[in-house]
C-alpha positions as CSV (number, residue, x, y, z in Angstrom):
1,K,197.0,72.0,-8.3
2,V,198.1,68.4,-8.8
3,E,199.5,66.0,-6.3
4,L,201.2,62.9,-7.6
5,S,200.9,59.9,-5.3
6,V,201.9,57.0,-7.6
7,V,205.4,58.3,-8.6
8,G,206.9,57.9,-5.1
9,E,208.0,60.4,-2.5
10,D,209.8,62.7,-4.9
11,A,208.5,63.7,-8.3
12,G,211.7,65.4,-9.4
13,G,212.4,64.9,-13.1
14,C,208.7,64.6,-13.9
15,A,206.7,67.2,-15.9
16,V,203.0,67.5,-15.2
17,A,200.5,69.3,-17.5
18,A,196.8,69.7,-17.6
19,R,195.0,69.3,-20.9
20,T,191.5,70.7,-21.2
21,R,189.0,71.9,-23.8
22,L,187.7,75.4,-23.2
23,P,184.1,75.7,-24.5
24,P,183.2,78.6,-26.8
25,G,181.8,80.6,-23.9
26,I,185.3,81.3,-22.5
27,Y,188.7,82.1,-24.0
28,V,192.3,82.8,-23.2
29,D,193.6,86.3,-24.1
30,P,196.7,85.6,-26.2
31,Y,198.2,89.1,-25.4
32,E,197.8,88.6,-21.7
33,L,199.2,85.1,-22.1
34,A,202.2,86.4,-24.0
35,S,202.9,88.8,-21.1
36,L,202.6,86.0,-18.5
37,Q,204.9,83.8,-20.5
38,Q,207.4,86.6,-21.0
39,H,207.6,87.0,-17.2
40,N,207.8,83.1,-16.8
41,L,204.6,83.1,-14.8
42,T,202.9,80.4,-17.0
43,K,203.6,78.0,-19.8
44,V,200.8,77.1,-22.2
45,V,200.2,75.6,-25.6
46,L,197.0,76.7,-27.3
47,I,195.3,74.8,-30.2
48,P,194.5,76.6,-32.4
49,D,197.1,79.3,-31.5
50,V,195.1,82.1,-33.2
51,I,192.2,83.3,-31.1
52,D,189.5,85.8,-32.0
53,V,189.1,87.6,-28.7
54,E,186.2,89.7,-30.1
55,A,184.1,86.8,-31.4
56,P,180.9,86.2,-29.4
57,E,180.1,82.8,-27.9
58,Y,177.9,81.7,-30.7
59,L,180.6,82.3,-33.4
60,A,183.6,81.0,-31.4
61,T,185.0,77.5,-31.4
62,D,186.4,75.2,-28.7
63,L,190.0,75.8,-27.6
64,L,192.4,73.0,-26.6
65,V,194.7,74.1,-23.8
66,L,197.8,72.3,-22.6
67,L,198.9,74.0,-19.3
68,Y,202.3,73.1,-17.9
69,T,202.6,73.1,-14.2
70,E,205.5,74.1,-11.9
71,P,206.7,72.2,-8.9
72,D,205.3,73.4,-5.6
73,P,208.2,74.3,-3.3
74,R,206.1,73.3,-0.2
75,C,205.4,69.8,-1.4
76,S,207.8,67.5,-3.3
77,R,204.9,65.7,-5.2
78,C,202.8,68.7,-5.9
79,F,202.6,70.9,-9.0
80,R,200.7,74.2,-9.5
81,A,199.6,76.4,-12.4
82,A,197.2,79.1,-13.1
83,L,195.6,80.4,-16.3
84,P,193.4,83.4,-16.6
85,V,190.2,82.9,-18.7
86,H,187.7,85.4,-19.9
87,G,184.0,85.1,-20.6
88,R,182.7,85.9,-24.1
89,Y,179.6,87.9,-25.1
90,H,176.5,85.7,-25.3
91,R,173.2,86.3,-27.0
92,P,170.6,88.1,-25.0
93,A,168.5,85.7,-23.0
94,E,164.7,85.5,-22.7
95,E,164.4,85.1,-18.9
96,S,167.7,84.5,-17.1
97,E,170.2,87.3,-16.7
98,E,173.1,84.8,-16.9
99,A,174.4,82.1,-19.2
100,L,176.0,79.0,-17.9
101,V,179.4,77.8,-19.2
102,V,180.4,74.3,-18.2
103,L,184.2,73.7,-17.8
104,K,185.0,70.0,-17.5
105,S,187.8,68.7,-15.2
106,P,191.1,68.7,-17.1
107,E,193.0,65.6,-18.1
108,V,196.3,65.2,-16.2
109,L,199.4,64.3,-18.2
110,V,202.7,63.2,-16.8
111,C,206.1,62.9,-18.5
112,C,209.1,61.6,-16.4
113,C,212.6,61.7,-17.8
114,D,213.9,58.7,-15.8
115,N,211.2,56.4,-17.0
116,R,209.9,55.6,-13.5
117,L,206.4,55.3,-14.9
118,S,205.0,51.8,-15.3
119,A,203.5,51.8,-18.7
120,E,200.9,49.2,-17.9
121,C,199.3,51.5,-15.4
122,W,199.1,54.6,-17.5
123,K,198.0,55.0,-21.0
124,P,200.1,57.0,-23.5
125,A,198.5,60.3,-24.5
126,E,198.4,61.7,-28.0
127,V,200.2,64.9,-27.3
128,E,202.9,66.2,-29.7
129,V,204.7,68.7,-27.5
130,S,207.8,68.7,-25.4
131,C,207.8,67.9,-21.7
132,S,209.4,71.2,-20.7
133,G,207.2,73.6,-22.7
134,K,210.2,74.7,-24.8
135,N,210.6,73.7,-28.4
136,I,213.0,70.8,-27.8
137,G,210.9,68.2,-29.4
138,P,208.0,65.9,-28.5
139,C,208.3,63.4,-25.7
140,Q,206.0,60.6,-24.4
141,W,203.2,62.0,-22.2
142,Y,201.0,59.6,-20.2
143,S,197.5,60.2,-19.1
144,I,196.8,59.4,-15.5
145,T,193.6,58.8,-13.8
146,H,193.0,61.3,-11.1
147,K,190.4,62.3,-8.5
148,P,189.4,65.9,-9.4
149,A,188.2,68.3,-6.7
150,Y,185.3,69.1,-9.1
151,E,184.0,67.0,-12.0
152,E,183.0,70.3,-13.7
153,L,183.0,74.0,-13.0
154,I,180.0,76.1,-13.9
155,L,180.7,79.7,-14.7
156,H,177.9,82.2,-14.6
157,V,178.3,84.8,-17.3
158,P,176.0,87.9,-17.2
159,V,173.9,88.5,-20.3
160,G,171.4,91.0,-21.4
161,L,167.6,90.4,-21.6
162,R,165.9,90.3,-25.0
163,Q,163.0,92.6,-23.8
164,H,165.6,95.4,-23.2
165,T,166.7,95.4,-26.9
166,S,164.6,98.3,-28.1
167,L,165.5,100.4,-25.0
168,V,169.2,99.7,-25.6
169,C,169.0,100.5,-29.3
170,V,167.2,103.9,-28.6
171,V,169.6,104.9,-25.9
172,T,172.7,103.9,-28.0
173,L,171.3,105.9,-31.0
174,L,170.6,109.0,-28.9
175,A,174.1,108.8,-27.3
176,T,175.7,108.5,-30.7
177,V,173.8,111.4,-32.2
178,L,174.5,113.6,-29.1
179,C,178.2,112.8,-29.0
180,S,178.6,113.3,-32.8
181,S,176.8,116.6,-32.6
182,L,179.1,117.8,-29.8
183,I,182.2,116.8,-31.8
184,L,180.9,118.5,-34.9
185,A,180.0,121.7,-33.0
186,A,183.6,121.7,-31.5
187,V,185.1,121.2,-34.9
188,C,183.1,124.0,-36.4
189,K,183.8,126.4,-33.5
190,Y,187.5,125.7,-33.0
191,G,188.5,124.1,-36.3
192,D,191.0,125.7,-38.7
193,F,189.6,125.2,-42.2
194,S,192.3,127.2,-44.1
């Protein structure tokens, strides 16, 4: 949620977006995102736009997210947006049963159509996307200083313990052998080999 206090009483005609860098420990599911965008529930630009959802945290890269906000009907200067993120698999840990993923506070960007922004107060942001989230062409975004509710969020992602590795391997192997045997027995008993 963003509340603009420097634009005036009404922020109509302004577009607000949040730009943040997601660390390798979390990701945005592009299939879920496509469904949300199809139903007009969110507008997002991802860089890079190809995401390996199955990559573990130690093989993944950062993801730059530009999240467009929508005007809040209860407040003329307020904007809201939501983006579902998911935790990636992490390496097993030695002691702790959780890994910490730090998500920094996003940069707030504003683009106003009627040029009511005083350029000396806000610095131009290097963003090459349209103000509306549609492919109309790039416009001038400005980065504004803001007071975030939290400087950073810390996500606790559950991880396995290294001392359980041999137990997990043995149980997985036994389950694989048992299930394969049951499938093979069913094929031999009920299969038609003519």
